[in-house]
C-alpha positions in Angstrom: 133.8 126.8 114.3 134.4 129.7 111.8 135.6 133.4 112.9 132.2 134.7 112.2 130.3 132.6 114.8 132.6 134.0 117.7 131.0 137.9 117.2 127.6 136.7 116.4 126.6 137.8 119.9 127.8 141.2 119.4 125.8 143.9 118.2 127.2 145.6 115.4 125.5 148.8 113.9 124.1 149.0 110.4 124.9 151.4 107.9 122.0 153.4 108.6 122.9 153.6 112.0 126.3 154.7 111.4 124.9 157.4 108.7 122.9 158.7 111.6 125.7 158.8 113.9 127.6 160.5 111.4 125.0 163.2 110.5 124.3 163.7 114.2 128.2 164.1 114.8 128.6 166.7 111.8 125.4 168.9 113.2 126.5 168.9 116.5 130.4 170.0 115.6 128.8 172.5 113.1 126.5 174.0 115.8 129.7 174.0 118.2 131.5 176.0 115.4 128.6 178.2 114.6 128.3 179.1 118.5 131.8 180.1 118.7 132.1 182.0 115.7 128.7 183.6 115.5 129.7 185.7 118.6 126.4 186.9 119.7 126.0 185.2 123.0 127.6 186.1 126.4 130.9 184.1 127.2 128.9 182.0 130.1 126.1 181.4 127.8 128.3 180.1 124.9 130.4 177.9 127.7 127.2 176.6 128.8 125.9 175.8 125.2 129.4 174.4 124.4 129.4 172.1 127.4 126.0 170.7 126.5 126.6 170.1 123.0 129.9 168.7 123.9 128.1 166.0 126.3 125.5 165.3 123.7 128.3 164.5 121.1 129.8 162.0 123.6 126.4 160.3 124.2 126.1 160.1 120.1 129.5 158.4 119.6 128.9 156.2 122.6 125.4 155.0 121.4 126.2 155.0 117.5 129.9 153.9 117.2 130.7 152.4 120.3 127.2 150.5 120.5 127.0 150.8 124.3 123.4 150.4 125.3 121.6 149.1 128.2 121.4 145.4 127.1 122.8 142.6 129.2 125.7 141.8 126.8 127.0 145.4 127.3 126.7 145.5 131.1 130.6 144.9 131.8 131.6 147.8 129.1 129.0 150.2 130.7 130.3 149.3 134.1 134.0 149.8 133.2 132.9 152.8 131.4 131.2 154.4 134.3 134.2 153.5 136.5 136.5 155.3 134.4 134.2 158.5 134.1 134.0 158.3 137.8 137.9 158.0 138.1 138.5 161.1 135.8 136.2 163.1 137.7 137.7 162.5 140.9 141.1 163.1 139.5 139.9 166.3 137.6 137.9 167.7 140.7 140.6 166.6 143.2 143.1 168.6 141.2 141.3 171.5 140.8 140.4 171.6 144.5 144.0 171.3 145.7 145.2 174.0 143.2 142.4 176.4 144.7 143.6 175.8 148.0 147.3 176.2 147.0 146.6 179.6 145.3 144.4 180.5 148.6 147.1 179.9 150.9 149.7 181.6 148.6 148.0 184.4 148.0 147.3 185.2 151.9 151.0 185.5 152.5 
């Protein structure tokens, strides 16, 4: 059994898909820099725009570079990633909630 036969089932990207992912990543990064450096937007609009661009950039990296998709061979990777995202969200939201409550209780005294 050769070393290459072990990875035959895994879907590795082609040069074209890597180039598409790279171009999308560069365009999204340039758009983020332009949004910040342009300065013509309200603060809230710029933050929402940066958030949207960041989420799209994450999806581009997951699809084109980490090859995560809905195929059955990727099911465990997607499940592990989803669990990680859920854990991080619980940790961040819980921390913000606790810090908000601490601030509110300390300010009332």
